[in-house]
C-alpha positions as CSV (number, residue, x, y, z in Angstrom):
1,M,-83.0,-12.3,-54.3
2,V,-83.5,-15.9,-55.5
3,I,-83.1,-19.4,-54.0
4,K,-81.1,-21.4,-56.6
5,S,-81.3,-24.8,-55.1
6,V,-82.0,-26.9,-52.0
7,D,-80.6,-30.3,-50.9
8,L,-82.3,-32.4,-48.2
9,C,-81.0,-35.5,-46.5
10,N,-83.1,-37.4,-43.9
11,Y,-85.5,-34.5,-43.7
12,R,-89.1,-35.4,-42.9
13,N,-90.1,-38.0,-45.6
14,Y,-87.0,-37.3,-47.8
15,D,-84.1,-39.7,-47.8
16,Y,-82.3,-37.4,-50.3
17,L,-83.6,-34.6,-52.5
18,N,-82.0,-32.1,-54.8
19,M,-84.0,-29.3,-56.4
20,N,-82.9,-26.5,-58.7
21,F,-85.4,-23.6,-58.8
22,D,-86.2,-21.1,-61.6
23,D,-85.8,-17.4,-60.7
24,H,-89.5,-16.8,-61.3
25,V,-92.6,-19.1,-60.7
26,N,-92.0,-22.6,-59.5
27,I,-94.9,-25.0,-58.9
28,I,-94.7,-28.0,-56.6
29,Y,-97.9,-30.1,-57.0
30,G,-99.2,-33.5,-55.8
31,D,-101.8,-35.1,-53.6
32,N,-102.0,-34.2,-49.9
33,A,-99.5,-35.7,-47.5
34,Q,-96.9,-36.4,-50.1
35,G,-94.2,-33.9,-48.8
36,K,-94.9,-30.7,-50.7
37,T,-95.0,-28.5,-47.6
38,N,-91.9,-30.1,-46.2
39,I,-89.8,-28.5,-49.0
40,L,-91.1,-25.0,-48.2
41,E,-90.6,-25.7,-44.5
42,A,-86.9,-26.6,-45.1
43,L,-86.4,-23.3,-47.0
44,Y,-88.0,-21.4,-44.1
45,V,-85.8,-23.2,-41.6
46,C,-82.7,-22.1,-43.5
47,A,-84.0,-18.5,-43.4
48,T,-85.1,-18.3,-39.7
49,S,-83.5,-21.4,-38.0
50,R,-86.9,-22.8,-37.0
51,S,-90.0,-24.4,-38.6
52,H,-93.1,-22.3,-39.3
53,R,-95.0,-25.2,-37.8
54,S,-93.3,-24.7,-34.4
55,S,-91.8,-28.2,-34.7
56,K,-88.8,-29.2,-32.7
57,D,-85.6,-30.3,-34.6
58,K,-86.1,-33.9,-33.6
59,D,-89.6,-33.8,-35.2
60,I,-88.4,-32.8,-38.6
61,I,-85.6,-35.4,-38.8
62,E,-86.7,-38.5,-40.7
63,F,-88.0,-41.3,-38.6
64,D,-85.4,-43.7,-37.3
65,R,-82.6,-41.2,-38.1
66,D,-80.5,-39.3,-35.7
67,E,-79.7,-36.3,-37.9
68,A,-80.7,-34.5,-41.0
69,H,-79.0,-32.0,-43.4
70,I,-80.3,-29.0,-45.4
71,K,-78.3,-27.1,-47.9
72,V,-79.6,-24.0,-49.7
73,A,-77.9,-21.9,-52.3
74,V,-79.0,-18.2,-52.6
75,V,-78.1,-15.2,-54.8
76,K,-78.7,-11.9,-53.0
77,N,-77.7,-8.5,-54.5
78,G,-75.2,-10.3,-56.8
79,S,-73.5,-12.3,-54.0
80,N,-73.7,-16.0,-53.6
81,Y,-74.5,-17.6,-50.2
82,R,-74.6,-21.2,-49.2
83,I,-76.4,-22.2,-46.0
84,D,-75.6,-25.6,-44.5
85,M,-77.7,-26.8,-41.6
86,H,-77.0,-29.9,-39.6
87,L,-80.0,-31.0,-37.5
88,K,-79.5,-33.3,-34.6
89,K,-82.1,-35.1,-32.4
90,N,-80.4,-34.7,-29.1
91,K,-78.1,-31.7,-29.7
92,H,-78.2,-28.1,-30.9
93,K,-78.2,-27.7,-34.6
94,G,-75.0,-26.7,-36.5
95,I,-75.2,-23.9,-39.0
96,A,-72.6,-22.7,-41.5
97,V,-72.8,-19.8,-44.0
98,N,-70.4,-20.1,-47.0
99,G,-68.5,-22.8,-45.1
100,I,-68.0,-20.7,-41.9
101,P,-69.8,-21.9,-38.8
102,I,-71.9,-19.4,-37.0
103,Q,-72.2,-19.4,-33.2
104,R,-75.7,-18.2,-32.9
105,A,-78.8,-19.1,-34.9
106,V,-79.9,-15.4,-34.9
107,E,-76.9,-14.6,-37.2
108,L,-78.9,-16.4,-39.9
109,F,-81.7,-13.9,-40.0
110,G,-81.6,-11.5,-43.0
111,I,-79.6,-13.6,-45.4
112,I,-82.7,-15.0,-47.0
113,N,-85.8,-12.8,-46.8
114,I,-88.8,-15.0,-47.0
115,I,-92.5,-14.2,-47.1
116,F,-94.4,-17.4,-46.1
117,F,-98.1,-17.5,-46.9
118,S,-100.2,-20.5,-45.8
119,P,-104.0,-21.1,-45.2
120,E,-103.3,-20.6,-41.5
121,D,-102.2,-17.0,-42.2
122,L,-105.7,-16.2,-43.5
123,D,-106.9,-16.7,-39.9
124,I,-104.4,-14.2,-38.4
125,I,-107.2,-11.7,-37.9
126,K,-109.6,-13.9,-36.0
127,D,-106.9,-15.9,-34.1
128,G,-105.4,-14.9,-30.8
129,P,-102.9,-12.0,-30.2
130,S,-99.9,-14.4,-30.2
131,E,-100.3,-14.9,-33.9
132,R,-100.3,-11.2,-34.6
133,R,-97.3,-10.7,-32.4
134,R,-95.6,-13.5,-34.3
135,F,-96.3,-11.8,-37.6
136,M,-94.5,-8.6,-36.3
137,D,-91.6,-10.5,-34.7
138,M,-90.8,-12.7,-37.7
139,E,-90.8,-9.9,-40.2
140,L,-88.9,-7.4,-38.0
141,S,-86.4,-10.1,-37.1
142,Q,-85.5,-10.6,-40.8
143,L,-85.3,-6.9,-41.4
144,D,-83.7,-5.5,-38.2
145,K,-80.8,-7.1,-36.4
146,I,-81.1,-4.7,-33.5
147,Y,-84.8,-5.6,-33.0
148,L,-83.9,-9.3,-33.2
149,S,-81.2,-8.9,-30.5
150,N,-83.7,-7.0,-28.3
151,L,-86.4,-9.6,-28.8
152,V,-84.1,-12.5,-28.0
153,N,-82.8,-10.8,-24.8
154,Y,-86.3,-9.7,-23.8
155,N,-87.6,-13.3,-24.1
156,K,-84.7,-14.5,-22.0
157,V,-85.6,-11.9,-19.3
158,I,-89.2,-13.0,-19.3
159,V,-88.2,-16.6,-18.8
160,Q,-85.8,-15.8,-15.9
161,R,-88.2,-13.3,-14.3
162,N,-91.0,-15.8,-14.4
163,K,-88.8,-18.4,-12.8
164,L,-87.9,-16.0,-10.0
165,L,-91.5,-15.0,-9.5
166,K,-92.4,-18.7,-8.9
167,D,-89.6,-18.8,-6.3
168,L,-90.7,-15.6,-4.6
169,N,-94.2,-17.0,-4.4
170,Y,-92.8,-19.4,-1.8
171,N,-90.0,-17.3,-0.3
172,S,-89.9,-13.5,-0.7
173,S,-86.4,-12.9,0.5
174,R,-84.6,-9.6,0.3
175,E,-82.1,-11.1,-2.2
176,G,-85.0,-12.4,-4.3
177,L,-86.6,-9.0,-4.5
178,Y,-83.2,-7.4,-5.3
179,N,-82.8,-9.9,-8.2
180,L,-86.3,-9.0,-9.3
181,D,-85.3,-5.3,-9.5
182,V,-82.4,-6.4,-11.8
183,W,-84.7,-8.3,-14.2
184,D,-87.2,-5.4,-14.1
185,M,-84.5,-3.0,-15.3
186,Q,-83.6,-5.3,-18.2
187,L,-87.2,-5.8,-19.0
188,N,-87.7,-2.1,-19.3
189,N,-84.6,-1.6,-21.5
190,F,-85.3,-4.3,-24.0
191,G,-89.1,-4.0,-23.9
192,S,-89.3,-0.3,-24.5
193,S,-87.1,-0.6,-27.6
194,I,-89.3,-3.4,-28.9
195,I,-92.4,-1.3,-28.5
196,E,-91.0,1.7,-30.3
197,R,-89.7,-0.4,-33.2
198,R,-93.1,-2.1,-33.6
199,K,-94.7,1.4,-33.7
200,I,-92.5,2.3,-36.7
201,F,-93.2,-1.0,-38.4
202,I,-96.9,-0.7,-38.2
203,K,-96.7,2.9,-39.4
204,Q,-94.7,1.7,-42.4
205,I,-97.2,-1.1,-43.1
206,N,-100.1,1.4,-43.0
207,E,-98.5,3.6,-45.6
208,I,-98.6,0.7,-48.0
209,I,-101.7,-1.4,-47.1
210,K,-104.3,1.3,-47.6
211,D,-103.8,1.4,-51.4
212,I,-103.5,-2.4,-51.7
213,H,-106.8,-3.0,-49.7
214,G,-108.5,-0.3,-51.7
215,K,-107.7,-2.0,-55.0
216,L,-108.8,-5.4,-53.6
217,T,-112.2,-4.1,-52.5
218,G,-112.9,-1.8,-55.4
219,N,-112.2,1.2,-53.1
220,V,-115.3,0.6,-51.0
221,E,-113.2,-0.3,-47.9
222,I,-110.5,1.6,-46.0
223,L,-108.1,-0.5,-43.9
224,E,-106.1,0.8,-41.0
225,I,-103.9,-1.2,-38.6
226,I,-103.7,0.0,-35.0
227,Y,-100.8,-1.1,-32.9
228,D,-102.3,-1.9,-29.5
229,P,-99.4,-2.1,-27.0
230,C,-100.0,-3.6,-23.5
231,V,-98.3,-0.5,-22.2
232,E,-96.6,2.6,-23.7
233,S,-92.8,2.4,-23.6
234,S,-92.7,5.6,-21.4
235,E,-94.8,3.9,-18.8
236,L,-93.4,0.4,-19.0
237,E,-91.1,0.8,-15.9
238,S,-93.8,2.2,-13.7
239,K,-96.5,-0.3,-14.8
240,V,-94.1,-3.3,-14.2
241,K,-93.6,-2.0,-10.6
242,E,-97.3,-1.5,-10.1
243,S,-97.9,-5.1,-11.3
244,R,-95.3,-6.7,-9.0
245,N,-97.6,-8.1,-6.3
246,R,-99.9,-9.4,-9.0
247,D,-97.0,-11.0,-10.8
248,I,-95.8,-12.7,-7.7
249,N,-99.3,-14.0,-6.9
250,M,-99.8,-15.2,-10.5
251,K,-96.2,-16.4,-10.9
252,C,-95.8,-14.7,-14.3
253,T,-95.1,-11.4,-15.9
254,N,-98.3,-9.6,-16.8
255,V,-97.0,-6.4,-18.3
256,G,-94.8,-5.9,-21.4
257,P,-94.7,-6.2,-25.2
258,H,-95.3,-10.0,-24.9
259,K,-98.9,-9.0,-24.3
260,D,-99.2,-6.6,-27.3
261,D,-101.8,-6.9,-30.1
262,L,-102.9,-5.4,-33.4
263,I,-106.4,-4.1,-34.3
264,F,-107.6,-4.1,-37.9
265,L,-110.1,-1.4,-38.7
266,V,-112.2,-1.6,-41.9
267,N,-114.1,1.6,-42.4
268,G,-113.5,2.4,-38.8
269,K,-114.9,-0.9,-37.4
270,D,-112.9,-3.8,-35.8
271,V,-113.0,-6.4,-38.5
272,R,-112.1,-9.2,-36.0
273,K,-115.4,-8.4,-34.1
274,Y,-117.7,-7.1,-36.8
275,G,-116.2,-8.3,-40.1
276,S,-117.3,-11.2,-42.2
277,Q,-115.0,-14.2,-42.9
278,G,-114.5,-12.8,-46.4
279,Q,-113.5,-9.4,-45.1
280,Q,-111.1,-11.0,-42.6
281,R,-109.4,-13.0,-45.4
282,T,-109.2,-9.9,-47.6
283,V,-107.4,-8.1,-44.8
284,A,-105.0,-11.0,-44.3
285,L,-104.2,-11.0,-48.0
286,S,-103.7,-7.2,-48.0
287,L,-101.3,-7.7,-45.0
288,K,-99.1,-10.2,-46.8
289,L,-99.0,-8.1,-50.0
290,A,-98.0,-5.1,-47.9
291,E,-95.4,-7.2,-46.2
292,I,-93.8,-7.9,-49.6
293,Q,-93.8,-4.3,-50.6
294,L,-92.2,-3.2,-47.3
295,V,-89.4,-5.8,-47.5
296,K,-88.6,-4.6,-51.0
297,Q,-88.4,-1.0,-49.8
298,I,-86.1,-1.8,-46.9
299,I,-83.7,-4.4,-48.4
300,H,-83.7,-2.8,-51.9
301,D,-84.2,-6.3,-53.3
302,T,-87.1,-8.8,-53.7
303,P,-87.9,-11.4,-51.0
304,V,-88.7,-15.0,-51.9
305,L,-92.4,-15.8,-51.7
306,L,-93.6,-19.2,-50.5
307,L,-97.2,-20.0,-51.1
308,D,-98.3,-23.2,-49.3
309,D,-101.6,-24.4,-50.9
310,V,-103.1,-21.0,-50.3
311,L,-104.7,-20.4,-53.7
312,S,-107.3,-23.1,-53.0
313,E,-108.5,-21.0,-50.0
314,L,-109.1,-17.8,-52.0
315,D,-111.9,-17.0,-54.4
316,S,-111.0,-16.2,-58.1
317,N,-110.8,-12.4,-57.6
318,R,-108.4,-12.7,-54.6
319,Q,-106.4,-15.4,-56.5
320,N,-106.0,-13.1,-59.5
321,F,-105.0,-10.1,-57.4
322,L,-102.4,-12.1,-55.6
323,L,-101.0,-13.7,-58.8
324,D,-100.9,-10.3,-60.5
325,S,-98.8,-8.9,-57.6
326,I,-95.9,-11.4,-57.8
327,G,-94.6,-10.8,-61.3
328,D,-91.1,-9.7,-60.2
329,I,-90.7,-12.1,-57.2
330,Q,-89.3,-15.6,-57.1
331,T,-92.3,-17.6,-56.0
332,I,-92.4,-21.2,-54.9
333,V,-96.0,-22.6,-54.8
334,T,-97.4,-25.8,-53.5
335,C,-100.8,-27.0,-54.7
336,T,-102.7,-30.2,-55.4
337,G,-103.3,-29.5,-59.1
338,L,-102.2,-27.3,-61.9
339,E,-105.7,-26.2,-62.9
340,E,-105.8,-23.1,-60.8
341,F,-102.7,-21.8,-62.6
342,I,-103.9,-22.8,-66.1
343,N,-107.3,-21.2,-65.4
344,N,-105.6,-18.0,-64.3
345,R,-103.2,-18.1,-67.2
346,V,-100.2,-17.7,-64.9
347,S,-96.8,-18.0,-66.5
348,V,-95.2,-21.0,-64.9
349,N,-91.4,-21.4,-65.3
350,K,-90.8,-24.7,-63.6
351,V,-93.0,-27.6,-62.4
352,F,-92.3,-30.3,-59.9
353,K,-94.5,-33.3,-59.1
354,V,-94.2,-34.9,-55.6
355,V,-95.3,-38.5,-55.0
356,N,-94.5,-39.9,-51.5
357,G,-91.3,-38.1,-51.0
358,T,-90.1,-38.4,-54.6
359,V,-89.8,-35.2,-56.7
360,T,-89.7,-35.2,-60.5
361,S,-89.3,-32.2,-62.7
362,E,-91.8,-31.7,-65.5
363,N,-91.7,-29.5,-68.6
């Protein structure tokens, strides 16, 4: 899978931009705050319908403009795809694939398989559980349409159930309690499926990550990821019922996969609690590399790797290991200078320089 080109119009700090990428290593360099990350963000938006920075559509449209456009051309398994996205400040975005409008943004998932790696990802171990759930959800959503559908429906159930809980806090009518039973049934149906799919996903990651982490650490560390569900799928229905009074009092849903977490064990110890910052970063790097390998296995193709100024955050050993691992993957990298690639003798196929929203291609 490769991204052939991207066109931007009124996107962030770009009035207009056209970039044609090489199938292998592409470097986008320049000083900070020039617009390098905005290019990667646009590619991510076309893969997932949303920004990795959790920005709203109105925030990524150029200042003083009412709309923006992104066009991305992709080749996947020998087939050509063109994704057109029309972002609007006060309306829902419009999306078309090969000129055919799609009705739901979730239909976009899986056309482009992207692995996004930024300095923030290095903190996934020490950050809160929501970041680790986001990691599972974003990857599974690109790989499994059934999971994505269950997740979307589950999140809708949680929103509606929480709204009803707030109402019940003031008026616990018979009708309200009946409606709560209806939402609880849907919560159990969608939630139990999410839990079981996450179990499989983490099992698959574990089968890959042990070898990667061993090589990264000279085989002195053994890494294992433990899926830590809030509740087992078989007990979800009963635990939700047990928590009903507490939920009404707290006006929110306290049981379900939206409370899940991951535990990373290095030589049997929780690296979040007992590991050094270096160990935590090595685990995060292992996780991204394992993610790449798993995507390859499932889609029988290579994903596109976006590296957003991440090399400057890694020491030379981790840099070399990462760069040695991406030989057969289209990689689009942002950085402030080319020295780190020259020093590591990386084969660079195309170089772009960004200065205040203007991109020039260099030999």
